[in-house]
N, C-alpha and C positions, 0 to 999 in steps of 0.2 A: 121561597115557599116556607121553608122551615122557620125563618125569622117571623113570619106572620103568625104561625102557630104558637111560637114562644111568646110573642107579644099578647096574643089573645089569652093564653093561659095566665100570664102575669096580671092582665087587666081583670080577668074573671076572678082570680084569687083575691085581688084587692077589693073588687066590688063585693065579693061575698064577705070579706072581713069587715068592711065599713058599712055594709048594708045600705048601699046607695039605691035610690029609686030606679026602677026598671027603665025609666025614661032616659037614663044616662047610658044604657047599653046601646047600640052599636056605635061607640066612640063619639057620641054627641054629649056636650055639656058635662064632660068629665072634670072632676076637680084637678087642680094643678099637681097635687102630690098623689098620683096614682101609683107611681113606681116605688117599691120598697127602698128604704135607705140601704146603701151599700155597706157591707161589713168591712170593705177594703177602702174606706174613705180616706184613710191616712196614707194610702199608697198612690195618690194622684201624681202623675208625672214619672212614674217608675218605668213606663215604656220608653220615654225619651232618654232616661238615664241608661237603660239597657242598650238602646241604639247608639248612644254616645260611647259606650264601652266597646261594643262589638263592631262598629263601623270601621275603625282603623284595621282591625284584624281581617275583616272581610275584604277591604280594599287591598290589603297586603296580599291576601290569597289570590284575588282576581288578577292583580297586576303581575304577581309571580307566575300564575298559569300562562298569562299572555307572553311574558318574557321566556318562559320555558319552551313555548311553541316557537318563538323566534330563534332561540338557540338550536332547537332541533332542526329548524329549516336551514340554518347556516351549516350545521354539521352534515345534513343530507346533501347540501350543495358541495361541500368539500369531498364527500365520498363520490359524488357524481363526477367531479373534476378529476379525481384520482383514477377512477375507472377509465375515463376518456384518455388521460395521459398514459396510463400503464399499457393500454392497448396500442397506442401509437408507438410507445417505446419498444414493445415486444415485436412489432412489425419492422421497425427501423433498426433494431439491435442496440437500443439504449437511448439515453437522453442526448439531444443536440439543441442548438439555439432555436431552430424552427419549432420544435416541440415545446420548448420553454415559452416561446412567444404565444403559441396556441393555448397553453395552460394559463398564461396570464390573461389572455383574451377571454377564456372561459370563466375565470374568476371574476373579471369585470362584468361579464354578462349576468352573473348571479349576485351582483351587489357586494362582492368581497374585494377589498383593497389589495391588489397584488403586492404593493410595497410592504405591507404588514405581514404578508404570508411568507413563511419560510419553507423553501422547497429543497428537499434532499433526494438525490436520485443516482442511479447507476448510469454513468456517462458512456457514450459509445466510444469505441466499438466493443460490443459484447458478442461472443461467439454463439453459434447455434446451440440450443438446448442449455445455455447458461441462464442463471437467474438475473432478472432485472427488477429493480426495487424503486418505488416512488413513495415519498412521504411528504405531505403538506401539513404544516402546523400554522394555526391562525389564532392570535390572541383576541378573544372576544370580551369586550367590557361593556357593561350596561349599568344604568342607574335605575333602580326601582323607583317609580313615581316621577321619572324624568328629572328636569332641572329643579324641581321643588325641594328635593332632599339630597344634599351632597354627601351625606353620611352613609347612604345605602348604595354604594358603588361596589360592584362585583366584577372580578376578572376571571375569565375561564380560558384555559388553553385547549382549544379544539384541535384534533389531529385526525388525519385519515391516511392510511398507508395500504400498500398492496404489493404483492409479488407476482411475477409472470415469468414465462420462459421465452427466451429470445427465439424468434422465428427467422432471423436473417443470417445468411452466410456472408462472412467477410473473407476475401481471398488475399 
């Protein structure tokens, strides 16, 4: 709606300046040069140049935000697995092979390679009311823009850890 008003104002202004016959008004038989010459005629193509300059920056930001979300998801998965593992360790009085296998299974379910994950823990037996500790470290690497650019590879060391108190009596 606003564009129609702007066009009408420009056409009326041009008609009044050139004193065209009234027969030319409602947009019939208008001369070809009704629109005034642009003062910015030397800046043709400037929008394309601005796009060419800003597009890489915008793509970098968009893909960076996507990768940051993926990193946050992996970190959240590590925290979830540590919570699962530390609860099992507190009940059983420390880490054992069964709990280690369950932690590896939980990592696989969340899309994390257990072979790359480094797990350090308090191994059983841990006496009642003693601390149990679990830490999982995972090296996360990604390439911004995927395989297109090999120079934009980043490596992050993600880690999650937790303490709990043993609830198991050993005799």
